[in-house]
Phi, psi and omega in degrees: 000162176278126182251330179222138176226123179244127182231129183224129177056046183242113182055239179266004179275125179278291181201106180227152172231133183239132174259125179251158180233173177286176182086207183256119176245128177252149174240120180235168179153168182292157177300132180091358182287337178120015181297310182290336177296324177296320178293321176303319180297318179294321178300316178296321180296334182255016167111009179284165181291143183259171177211147178296341179296340180284339181286128181304137184305130178089356180254157182276331183203155173251142182230132179230130178227135178228135176256122179245135179238149180236131181291328179220174184298130180258108191294328178293314180294319179300317181294319179296319179297319178294321182295319187254010175065041180254128180281138177225129180233146177054030177054041180241139181229126179247116177258136180228142178219127177240131179237125181267162178286001174263001177092003179276150181229131178241130183241140176222147174230120184049042176085348181266130179291133182225169176280165178298324180298317179293317177302319180294321178301314178295314183300317181289344179274345184237342184225135168247129177242125183235131177242172184302320185260007181265114180285353174055177184295333179294337179274350180272117185299337179295339181268352188292316180294314176301324178291321177298317178296321180295326183296330178232049188300322184301320182272324187279321187305314181296321179291321180295325178295318176300314180298317182301324179295315178293319183294323178296315177300317181296317181297314181296314183289323179296319179295320179295319177298318180298316180296319183288334184262016177296169186297158188300320183296314179296321180292324178294319177297319179297318180296318178300315180298314181297319181293323177296315180297318181295318180298319181294320180288321179293322178296326178292333176051057183289145175242159187302126178057028182299320182298323180293313181295319181292323178297318178297317181294318179299315180299322180292316180290318183293334182250027184305311184299316180297316181297312183299313182297318181298312182290319181298318180296319179296317180295321181299319179296321184280320192229001181270214183297329181288336173050053178298324179292323180295319177295319179297324180293321178297317179297320179298314183295320180298315181292324181295329179292332182254004186292336181285350182265341186206131179301326181295316179296322179298317180297315183288327177298320179293319180296315180294323179298317179297318179297319180300311182293325177295315180294325178296319178294320178298316182297319177298317180297319178297318179299315180297320181295319179300321182294335181276342184290131180207124180268122181237099183297322179297319179294321178300318178295322178297314181297315179300316181296318179295318178295323177298319179294317179297318180295327176296318179291328179299327179296338182258321197238356179154157185278347177224165177298320180298321177295322179292322177296319177296319178297320179298318179295322179293323177299315180303316180297315182293321178298317180297321179294318180292317181293334177240047189301314187300315181292323178293318179298319179298317178295319180294323177300318178296316180296318180298317180295320179297312180297319180297318179298316180294319178296322181293325177299313180292322180297321178293323176297318177297319179300317181297317179294319180296323178300313178295321178297319180298321180296319179291321178298318179300319179295315182294320178295322179300319178298315181296320180293324176299318179299333183260022176060041168241059187297330183265005180284146177236125178248137180216147173259112185265125176263133178274108190293332185290355179268007191299332179251004184258107181281137173219186189301334182251013179114226178243004188260139166233122183237154177223133175281125183244154182210142168232125187268345182228155178301138176084352180273146177285157176292139178229159175294149187305320186291348179270358177288126191271320189291128178298319179296321178291318178302318181299316182289320178298316179299318179297319180298314180294318180296322178300318182291317189266348185304319184279355182257331192267004177063015175293132182277325186221132174246129180243125177251120182254092176054040178285349183268010178295138177091006177237160180201180174059225185291331177294319178299319178295320180295320178296318178300315181295321181292320177299320180295321179297319178298322183291351178285338179240343183219137176299134181236128170246137186218126168271125186215155170246004183267125177298328181297319179290317180299321181294330183282349188290153171273332180220140185232118178251128179260125180258128180218169179245150173221149177255124181216125180055044178062024176231146178262132179229156178265137176243147177235127180239125175276109190285140171283177181300313181293320179295326178294319178302314182293318181295319178294323176299316177297322178297328179288315184276327182077350180226243183284139177283125182243166177298322179298318179297321178296318179298314180297322178298315179296320178296318179296318178295324178295318178296320178297318179299320178297317180297316182297321179295331182281348183288000000 
């Protein structure tokens, strides 16, 4: 969940920090106070497109930072961190976004600079933001099948994994078959190219790791003088006119003569003796190495020429000799396949049919499980819609039957969530539902069902309760609270029923200071919450009656929470 949000020089916000908690948090305040600006900041923090208009007038940049914490390991976030090399400790994630007045945007995750695309991947994995006019991902039919699978992940995931293995094999082999069965003219051109490449590589007669060995030899030959001088000087000091070894031998002999008189002399005599023999061995090794040194200019030229040829081939066939040898082997295989195309195509057709049959078996098994899952989902959604006073609504998961033999990445199924909100009405796709109030309730019902499955840490509702009142408003408040039992919920609302249901209440207001307008955020106490809900009820002056009604509403809310 989001625990800390820092916003600086963003729109009318000067510099604020907000601490959030788990459960249901509401943000209330007059229109224009800056409630939606806070949501805009979170949207930017989670990867939405930026604009220079967001930078506070007269400032160089806007800065937004959010701290997200996870109670347990989040497998999506863990996988993303591994993919992009981002360190994560204590299940904490810090997202940062800076927008300059020149239109530049800088994104960071746990201190590491990332692209906007990567920031969006993380953001969409931890936060859902829903507004009144936003049909959200639940309204997009492309998300319906993944959501259905998520609803029964424990049973569906293993079967889907089996299918994915077969489907991947089918895709690879089908593409290979397509390439091999291209028209004769293209295939003839392809064969000519491959044969030319093979001839060039065979003529080069590359050997394993040849480039590495030749590079080492070239370096040795090219630096012959430096190597010879270095070793010769060292040997001369040890065994030449300077006779360092002879002096060391004299020191050894002197100590050995007195070692019987003192343990210290005995110890040092042994150390010097060891040093003498070690240095003597080093000097012999240096002499032997000097004898092996030989500068061959012709060989150096040969090595240089060979390396130049290998480097020329690398530009065409691979960055190393081993890669070029592997490429050469693949060419041989492809040439053989083209030259014996008919027999290969026949074998591939048999393999494709076998793989397709096996994939279809698993896909049908997957289809059967999905059918049963859809029936249970329809029942559960119906219960949620009843709670939201859509008793006559009908929800259905529609399977497109004509896809039964058509394999795709998710099996043979294409599904669409359908809804009819009134008796006698035909089922329609979700995005065709017109009423804003109905959309809000449908979205809440779906979110209630899927919240505990999709690993989303925070759900934000931006005035989705506009256009509802009375018992429907109370039902929406109760549903939001139910969602907040498994997922952190932040909600901008004008409904007293929703505000009363909150665990935490933040009041957003504006103040004028030094001819500038700034946004203020106040974490309301219990008494302040009573007064704010009263103002939401009257819309004007706070009255004693409004306070009484506010207290009664909070009491009813308290009773509901205890019953949960």
